[in-house]
Every structure is written in structure tokens, then in C-alpha cells.
C-alpha positions in Angstrom: 0.6 -0.1 -0.1 1.6 3.4 -1.1 0.5 6.2 1.5 0.2 9.4 0.0 0.3 12.7 1.7 -0.7 16.0 -0.1 1.2 19.5 0.1 -1.8 22.1 0.4 -5.6 21.6 0.8 -5.3 22.6 -3.1 -8.4 22.7 -5.6 -6.6 20.8 -7.8 -5.9 18.0 -5.4 -9.0 16.0 -5.5 -9.2 16.0 -9.2 -5.3 14.9 -9.6 -5.2 12.4 -7.3 -7.5 11.6 -4.0 -9.9 10.8 -6.7 -8.1 8.6 -8.8 -6.1 6.9 -5.8 -10.5 6.4 -4.3 -10.6 3.8 -7.5 -7.3 1.8 -6.2 -6.4 -0.6 -3.8 -2.6 -0.4 -4.0 -2.6 3.2 -2.4 -4.3 5.9 -0.6 -4.5 9.4 0.9 -2.9 9.5 4.3 -2.2 12.8 5.1 -2.3 16.4 4.1 -0.9 19.6 5.6 -1.9 23.5 4.4 -0.7 26.7 5.7 -4.2 27.1 8.0 -4.4 24.1 10.1 -7.4 24.7 9.9 -8.4 25.0 6.6 -6.6 21.6 6.5 -8.8 20.0 8.9 -11.6 21.0 6.9 -10.1 19.5 3.7 -9.1 16.3 5.6 -12.6 15.9 6.9 -14.5 16.8 3.2 -12.4 14.4 1.7 -12.3 11.4 4.1 -8.2 12.2 4.8 -7.3 10.3 8.3 -4.1 12.2 9.4 -3.7 16.4 9.1 -0.6 18.1 10.2 0.2 21.0 11.1 2.9 22.3 9.0 4.7 21.2 5.3 7.9 20.1 7.2 6.2 18.0 9.5 4.3 15.9 6.5 7.5 15.3 4.8 9.0 13.6 7.8 6.3 11.8 8.6 7.8 7.8 8.1 4.0 6.7 7.6 4.5 8.1 4.3 6.0 6.7 0.4 5.1 9.7 -1.8 4.6 13.2 -1.5 2.1 15.3 -4.1 3.6 18.7 -3.8 0.3 20.6 -5.2 1.6 24.0 -4.2 2.3 26.8 -5.8 6.1 27.0 -8.1 7.2 28.9 -5.2 7.7 26.0 -2.8 8.1 23.2 -5.2 12.1 23.0 -4.9 12.5 23.3 -1.1 10.0 20.8 0.1 10.3 18.8 -2.7 14.2 18.3 -1.9 13.0 18.1 1.7 10.6 15.2 1.2 13.2 13.1 -1.2 15.8 13.5 1.5 13.2 12.0 4.3 13.1 9.0 1.6 9.6 9.7 -0.1 9.3 10.1 -3.9 7.6 12.7 -5.4 4.9 13.7 -7.4 5.2 17.5 -8.2 2.7 19.6 -9.7 3.9 21.7 -13.0 5.8 24.2 -13.5 8.6 22.1 -12.1 10.1 24.9 -10.1 10.4 28.8 -10.5 13.3 28.6 -12.4 16.0 25.9 -13.7 18.8 26.7 -11.4 15.8 25.0 -9.0 14.9 22.6 -11.1 18.9 21.5 -11.1 18.8 21.3 -7.0 15.7 19.1 -6.9 16.9 16.4 -9.9 20.5 16.5 -8.2 18.3 15.6 -4.8 16.4 12.6 -6.4 19.5 11.5 -7.6 21.3 11.6 -4.0 18.0 10.0 -2.9 17.7 7.4 -5.2 13.8 8.7 -5.0 11.7 9.1 -8.2 10.8 12.6 -8.5 8.3 13.2 -11.2 6.7 16.1 -12.5 2.7 15.9 -13.6 2.4 17.0 -17.0 -0.9 14.8 -16.8 -1.9 15.0 -20.6 1.5 13.1 -21.4 -0.2 9.6 -20.1 -3.1 9.3 -21.8 -3.1 7.1 -24.6 -4.1 10.0 -27.3 -0.9 11.5 -26.8 0.9 8.4 -26.9 -1.1 7.6 -30.7 -0.2 11.4 -31.8 3.6 10.2 -30.6 3.5 6.7 -32.5 1.8 8.7 -35.5 4.8 10.9 -35.4 7.4 8.3 -34.7 5.7 5.8 -37.8 7.2 8.3 -40.6 3.6 8.7 -41.9 3.9 12.1 -42.0 7.3 12.2 -43.0 9.8 14.6 -41.4 8.8 17.6 -39.3 8.2 20.5 -40.9 6.6 23.1 -38.2 4.5 22.8 -34.9 2.2 25.0 -33.4 1.2 24.4 -29.6 -1.9 26.4 -28.3 -3.3 26.9 -24.8 -5.3 29.8 -24.6 -7.8 29.7 -21.2 -9.0 32.6 -19.0 -8.0 33.1 -15.6 -9.3 36.0 -14.3 -7.7 38.5 -12.0 -8.4 38.9 -8.3 -6.5 39.7 -5.6 -4.5 36.9 -4.2 -5.1 34.8 -7.4 -1.6 32.9 -7.9 -1.0 32.7 -12.1 -1.4 36.9 -11.8 1.3 37.1 -8.5 4.6 36.6 -9.5 6.5 36.4 -6.6 4.7 32.9 -6.7 5.4 31.8 -10.0 3.2 33.4 -11.7 2.2 33.8 -15.1 0.9 32.4 -18.5 4.1 31.0 -20.0 4.3 29.5 -16.3 1.0 27.9 -15.6 -0.4 27.1 -19.6 2.6 27.7 -21.8 4.8 25.2 -19.9 2.3 22.4 -21.4 2.7 23.5 -25.2 6.4 23.4 -24.5 6.8 20.5 -23.1 4.5 18.8 -26.1 6.7 20.2 -28.6 10.1 19.0 -26.9 8.7 15.9 -26.3 7.3 15.2 -30.3 10.6 16.7 -31.4 12.7 14.1 -29.3 15.4 17.5 -28.8 16.0 20.6 -27.3 15.0 23.7 -29.1 17.0 27.4 -29.8 14.7 29.8 -28.4 14.7 32.3 -31.3 11.9 34.8 -30.4 9.0 35.6 -27.4 7.0 38.5 -27.1 5.1 38.6 -24.1 1.8 40.8 -23.0 1.8 42.5 -19.6 -1.0 43.7 -17.7 1.0 43.6 -14.1 4.8 44.2 -14.1 6.5 40.8 -15.1 3.2 38.7 -15.1 2.7 37.9 -18.5 -0.7 37.7 -19.7 0.4 36.1 -23.0 3.4 34.8 -24.6 4.2 33.5 -27.8 7.2 32.4 -28.6 9.2 30.9 -32.1 11.6 27.5 -31.2 14.3 25.9 -33.9 15.5 22.6 -33.6 18.8 20.9 -35.0 16.8 18.8 -37.4 15.6 21.9 -39.1 11.6 21.9 -37.6 10.8 25.0 -36.0 7.5 25.3 -33.8 5.8 28.2 -32.1 3.7 28.2 -28.6 1.3 30.5 -28.0 -0.4 31.2 -24.6 -3.0 33.1 -22.7 -4.8 33.6 -19.7 -6.2 37.4 -20.6 -9.5 38.1 -19.8 -12.4 37.2 -22.5 -9.8 35.1 -24.4 -11.6 32.6 -26.8 -10.9 29.2 -25.2 -8.0 27.2 -27.6 -6.3 24.0 -26.7 -4.5 22.7 -30.0 -1.5 21.2 -31.4 -0.6 21.1 -35.2 2.0 19.0 -36.9 3.2 19.7 -40.3 5.2 17.4 -41.8 6.9 16.4 -45.2 4.1 14.3 -46.2 1.1 14.9 -44.1 -0.7 17.5 -41.0 -1.7 16.7 -37.9 -4.5 18.5 -35.6 -4.8 17.1 -31.9 -8.0 19.3 -30.9 -7.9 19.7 -26.8 -4.7 17.4 -26.0 -4.5 18.8 -22.3 -7.4 17.0 -21.4 -8.6 14.4 -23.9 -11.1 12.4 -21.6 -13.2 15.8 -22.0 -13.4 15.2 -26.1 -10.7 15.3 -28.4 -10.0 14.4 -32.0 -6.9 13.6 -33.8 -7.0 14.6 -37.1 -4.4 13.5 -39.9 -4.1 14.5 -44.1 -2.0 12.7 -46.1 -2.3 13.0 -49.8 -5.8 14.5 -50.1 -7.4 12.5 -47.7 -8.2 12.8 -44.0 -8.6 10.4 -41.2 -10.3 11.3 -37.9 -9.2 9.1 -34.4 -11.0 9.9 -31.0 -8.9 7.3 -28.4 -10.4 5.8 -25.7 -8.8 6.5 -22.0 -9.3 7.3 -18.8 -8.9 10.6 -17.2 -5.7 11.9 -17.6 -4.8 12.0 -13.7 -5.8 8.0 -13.5 -3.4 7.1 -16.5 -1.1 9.5 -14.5 -1.3 7.4 -10.9 -1.1 4.3 -12.7 2.1 5.6 -14.3 3.2 6.5 -10.6 2.9 3.3 -9.4 4.0 1.6 -12.4 7.2 3.7 -11.3 7.2 3.4 -7.5 7.0 -0.4 -7.9 10.1 -0.5 -10.9 7.3 -1.4 -13.7 8.2 1.4 -15.6 10.9 4.5 -15.8 9.6 7.7 -15.3 8.1 9.5 -18.5 8.5 13.0 -16.7 10.8 14.4 -14.5 14.9 14.4 -14.3 16.6 15.6 -17.3 13.6 16.0 -19.4 11.9 18.6 -16.2 15.2 20.6 -16.2 15.2 21.0 -19.6 11.3 22.7 -19.7 12.5 25.1 -17.0 15.4 26.1 -19.1 13.2 26.4 -22.3 10.8 28.6 -20.1 13.9 31.1 -18.4 15.0 31.4 -22.2 11.4 32.3 -23.2 11.5 35.0 -20.4 14.5 36.6 -20.9 13.7 36.5 -25.2 10.7 38.3 -24.3 12.5 40.7 -22.0 11.1 39.8 -18.9 13.1 37.9 -16.0 12.9 34.3 -15.4 10.6 33.3 -12.1 12.5 34.1 -9.0 15.6 35.4 -10.1 
């Protein structure tokens, strides 16, 4: 039985790990901690969690936990993930992995030293629909990739204290939304990009309301990523791939369980697929359990997480902004 502790009484946690764990018999949510202990107690009662800790540090030190789910904002990812690893726990850390690549490097080194898994929670990556897209690209059906475009636009309204609009905790559209788009094109290219240009729109100092970046790969392929959390923006989550011999459009790659399409055009013909699967977070927990039990190697985290943060840093720099936390 894998016993899981949750850092943060987070809104994402029920969907991301509490509900998926409740349907399994090989893991359980065992403890939670929040900044406000009364909030943690109410959260534990609502979700049937047996133990509540008075602070985050006490939770990661518990000797009856095997996995820590770090659901906190990015500014608490490095410190507490490292503390959990040093306490002998595996860690599932929410995206984006860290505030910047320097923090990510410390996290990866701590995981190596502890010999414990540290997995970044890019839940989309584990769904069969994205795996199908990877198969199509790898098969050569589209020919060599020429261009890719990944878009993640969804309104996140500003309000006082909204984390995604707060610079000090790691806010910004690129951090919250664009990290997905970047991860997709990196994964499909199987290589690390050069950041050719980037442009941000900010309503508040340093916090990107939207970001557009152009990337190049050594293969000659190029990619563009676009993300926006602006009020009133039309919701658009899509991945487009143009190859020498065909093209692919993947609608809703982040949440394919809510409905998606994979459209492949080749030789004047179009084929449309939808791929059966569970909720992305259920597939993610499947993968985490496989990693913890030695049945699989982690698909995210490690060098992959470090490279994604390095590219995010480079995009901010190209856009004339500072990487988070620097």
C-alpha cells in the first residue's frame, strides 16, 4: 500500500490524485497539510483523509508516507520537494516543476542522491491519445516534421491573491499554460529547442498575461507556442504538426477525456480518430504507481523537467522578462 501525503489543500488535488487514488486498492491518501491548519482539517474531513499535519515540513517528515504530492505554487516546489526526497519519499510535483532551471537542477540532484522518483505532473503525457500522436509521428506517416504549433488559451481572471497573476509565487501564462505547449513540442521533437524569439503582453509588472515564442530545432524543424490567460480570450487548446508528407491536428490535447479529435491529412485524404482512455490524472497515477513499483521508468521529471524549465527561462529572457525567482 503506497501511502500518499498532500502538500496544500489545493483545488486541483481532488481531481489530480484524491479521486484517482480512491478507485485503487494499492494506494491511499493518508495525510494532508496546509498553511492554515483549520483549513487542512476541513479539507481532510471533506475528502476522508485520516491525518492532518500542522505544517508542510512536518508532513514530509512523517515516517508513514511513501509519496508526497506537491500541489503548492511553484515557489514552494524546490524547497519542499527536496525536503521530501531527503526524508526518503518519492515526489509527484505539480507543473511547472520549479521557479527556474537553477531550482530544477537542485531538485533533480536531490532525487539522484536520494535514489527516489521525482515526477513532474504533466498529466496529458500519460493519456493514450497523446501516445497515439507520438506513434503517428514516430511511424514516419507525416514525414519529417517541418513545423509545429501548440496553443493553450484559457481565461484566468485577475483577482487579488490569484496565484497565476502573482509574480512572487511563480505566476504568468507561460508558467501555468505555456509549460504544457512547450513540453508537447519538445516531447514530439525528441530534442531541445533554441529559443529564436518571444513576445509577452503584461498588464502587471513581470507577469505575462500572454506569451508567444518561436523555437528552432537542430533537425531544421520549427515550432511556435502560444498561451494566454487574458480575460475574454477564446478557449483554444490545440496541437498542430506539419510534416513533409502530411499534417496532424490534435484538438484538446491537455484534457482529451473531455472530448478530443486527432485529424490526420495525407495525400489529399483526412482520417479522424478519437482514442479511448480514462481521465488523464488516472493515467498519471497509473504511471506513478508503475514507477514506484519498478515496472516503468519515469516519463517526466529528471532531465526532461530540467530542460523544460531551462527553455521557459530562455523564453522569458527572450521576451525581456526575468525568469521567475531571479
